[in-house]
N, C-alpha and C positions, 0 to 999 in steps of 0.2 A: 826378077828383083831379088836383091840380096841384102844382108845385114849392112854391108858397106854403104849402100845407097840410103838405107834408113838412117844410118849414123850421119851421113853428109847432110841430109835434109833436116835432121833433128839438131844438128850442131853439137853433137857429142861424139865421143870415141866409140869405135866398134865394140870395145870391151864393155862399155856402158850399156850398149844395146843388148849385147849377149847376156849381161847380168840381169837386165830388166826382163828379158824374155824367159830366162831359165830360173830366175829367183835365187840363184846361187849366192848372190851378195846383195845387200840392201842398196836401194837406189831411192833418191829423194822423190817425194810424191810429185813435185813439179816436173822433174825430168821424166818420170814414168808417164805422166800425162802427155807431155810433148811427144815422146816416142810413140805412145798409143795413137795419137792423132795421125802421125805419119803412117803407122801400120794400117790404120783404118783407110787412109787415103789411097794407099798403094794396094790394099786388099792382100796384104802379106799374111799367109796362113801356112807356115811350114809344118806345124804340129800342134800338140796340145799346149805348148808353151805360150802361144799367142793368146789362147783362151785364158790361160792362167794370168797373163799380164792384165787382161781386161778385167778379170775378177779380183785382181790384187792377190793372187795365190800362186803357189808353185805347182799345184796339183801333184804333189809328191808327199808320201808318208814315210816317216823314219821308222825303221824296225831295229831296236837295240838288242843285239845278240851277245852271247858270252865273249870274253876277250879273245883277241887274235891269238892263235896257237892252241886254243882249247878245242878239243874234239867234240863236235856236236853229237848228241845222242839222236837216235831215230825219232824220238818224240820231238826234239827241238827242230830237227830238219823238217818234220811234218808241219810244225808251226810256221816255219819260214816259207815253205811251199804254199801253204794254204793262205797266208797273208798276201803273198805275191799274186796268187790266182784271184783272190777276192778283190784285190785292188784293181787288177787289170779289167775285171768285169765292169767296173765303174770308171774306167779310163783314168786311173791313177797309177803313178810310178811308185816304186818302193826303193828307198835308199837304206842299205844295211850299214849299221854303225856298231862296232864292238864297244863294250864298256868293261871296266875293271882293270886295275893296275895302270900300265902305261896307256892303255886304250881309252882311259877317261878323257884324254885330250880330244879324241874323236867325238865322244859324246858331247863335250862342251862346245865344239865347233858346230855340231848339229843344231844346238840350241841358239847360241849367240849369233850364228851366221844366218839364222832364219832360213835354213835351206829347205825346210819342210813345213807343211801346214799343221802337222800333228805327229805324235810319236806313239808307237806301241812298244812297251817294255816287256821283256821276258825275264824269267828267273828272279822273282821278287823276294826280297827279304822282309821280315816283319817290320824292321826299321830300315827303310831304304833311302839313302841320301839322294838317289837319282829322282825319286818321287818328289822329295822336298825341292830339289833344284828346278824341276819342271813346273811345280806350283809357283815358285818364286818368279819364274820367267813368264808366267801366264801362257805357257804353251799347252794346247789341248793334248791330252794323252789318255791312253787306255793301257791297263796292265794285264798280262797273262799271268795270273797269280794275284795275290792281294797282301797288303801290309797288315800289321796288327791293329790298325784303325781303318777298316775298309769302308766305312759308311760314306765318307766324303769324296771318294774317288770312283772312277769308272773302271770296271774290271770284268774279266771272265776267268773262272778258276775251276779246278777240280776239287771235290770234297774229299781230300786225302784222309781226314780224321774218320769220317764215317765209312769210307771204303776199306781202310785198314781194319777198323773195328769189325766190319762184316766178314773180312777174311779170317780174323781170329775166331769169331763165333762159328764160322763154317768148320774150321779145324776142331774146335771144341765139340761141336756136334758129332764129329767123326771119332771122338774119343781121345784126342790129343790133349795132354795135360801139361806138357813142357814145350813151349814154343819160343822161337827166336824171331826178332825183327832185324832184317838187314836194311839199314837206312842208307843215306847218301854219305859222302865223305865227312870226316870229322871237322874239316875246315868249314864246309858249308853249314853243317848243323850248328857249330859254335857261332857262326855269323848270323844265325837266326833265319836261315833259308826256310821260306814258308812251307813247302811240301814236307821237308824233313821235320820241322817243328810240329806240324799238324799230324804227321804220321806217328810221331812219338806220343802225342796226346791220345790219338785213337787207340793205339796199341796198349798204352798204360791203362786206359779206362776199361777196355774190353777184358784184359787178363784179370784185372781186379774184380770186375763184375762176375766173371765165370769162375773165379777162384783158381786160376791157373798159375803155373810158374812161367814167368816171362823174362827173357833176356834180350837186350838191345845191343846191336853192333853197328859201328860205322864202317863204311867200305868205299873205296875209291871207285870212280865211274869207269871201270874197265874190267876185262875178263881176268887178268892176273890177280887183281885185288879181290875179285869175287872168289877165285879159287883159294887164295890164301886165307880169306875170311872164313869160308866154310870148312876148310881143313882144320883151322884152329877151333871152330865150334865143335866139330866132331871129336876132336882130341880132348879138349878141355871140358866139354859139356856133353858127355855121352848120353845123358838122359833126354836130351832134346830130340824130338821125333818129327818136327815140322818147322817150317819157317815161312814168314811173310816178308816180301821185299817190295820196295818202290824203286829199287836200283836196277833198271832194266839192262843197262850196259854191262853189269856184272854177271848177268845170267849165264852166258857161256862158261865162265869160270866156275860158277856155282855147280853147273852140270858136271864139269870135269872133276871137281873135288868129290862129288858124290859117287861118280863112277869109279874113281881111284880107290875110294874107301869101301867099295863093294856095297854101297847103299842103293838098293833098287827103288826107283820112284814109280808108283806110290806104295809098293808093297812094304818097304821098311822105312821110308822117309817121304814126307809130303812137302810140296812147295806150292805156294800161292802168292799172288801179288797184284800190283797195279803196274801196267806196262802198255806200251804201244802194241797193237795187235801183231805186227810182224815178229816182235821179240817173243810174244806168247806162242805163236804158231811155230817158231823155230825150235823151241824147247822140246825135249823128248822125254816122256810123252808131252803133248802140248799142254801149256800152262793154264791152269785154272786161274783166271785173273779178271779184274776190271779193265776192260780195254779202253785206253785213253782216246777220247774222240778229238784228236789233235786237229784234224782238218776242219771239223765243225767249229771248234773253239777259235781257230785262227780267223775263220770267216766272220764269226760273230764279233771278234775284236775289231775287224775292219768296219763292220756295220756300225758298231758303237762309236768308233772314232769319227767316222764321217758325219754321224748325227751330232756329235759334240762340236765338230768344226762348224757345222751349219748353224747350230744354236748354242753358243757358249754359255748361255744362262740356264740351260736345261738342267733339271734335277738329275743327279748322278744315277746311272743305271748299272746293274750287275747281272751276271749270269753264272750260277753255280751248277756244275755238272756232277752227277752221281750215277754213272752208268752201272748196269747190273753186273754181277759177277758171272762171267761166262764159264760154265762148268765144263772142263775138258778132262784131261786124264792124269794130272799131276798130283791130285789129292785123293787119299783113300783112308780107310779106317786105320787107327793107330795099331801097330803090331803088338801082339801080346807076348 
């Protein structure tokens, strides 16, 4: 039995049956019911799409990623992988959709076409128009990250403010008195990117509490930007003896700049931060850092979204992660 026979018996086009089974385009409830009756009569069960038709769902989750052309960091790739794996465990598919710039059309099609049952958003800004759009559309969603008004939405996030603060206190305990923060790009920070904003808050609070000299620098998400940023810090701010970073993609460049300047880690310069474990372990010596639990965070995001889809009236739930600082070899006492 095939879709053509279902279409003939239902009195509709093959494409209509396909849309009804896949959920890729809206189909009237009357037509959907007529197709379902034929599907049941013929016992047609090609895949999960038939179950989705019966349930009135697509059995697909949307995962909104950075715009096409943007290079995903290791942390972002881990989020994508963990969401896909967690969805597969509960027999759900994942549709990737970029957003930002020209890619916003893809995001809009995801919502208006009702191609998915719910959406997971990555890379959240404090004031994020995508969140507003999903709320207006009544689409269930969960964010990896949180806005500036997080109480009303469902989210999973990393506590960047407290983690950066802990990094500063660790360096202060080692005797460092002049510390830098290497944040994300100037464009992201200016746009109110959540991790960048909260890293700034945690850094500012910690240096003030400890009476330290603190300087903050924005840096592009790539090794050349990291190298240029640190080279400038060493030249223009020679008193700085340590840095904290949340910009994992810049770490290879940070290392090259320190090596070229003859700054030995951790004997004459210390580096700590918040990063995916693979970035921390690739640094030499290995980076003292809060290891981002990307795989767990992605799985929790899927769990929260499936719960929200099942019960649209449920009270919003959140999960804030604050992993311990893994002490490795990149931080040492301030050189005298």
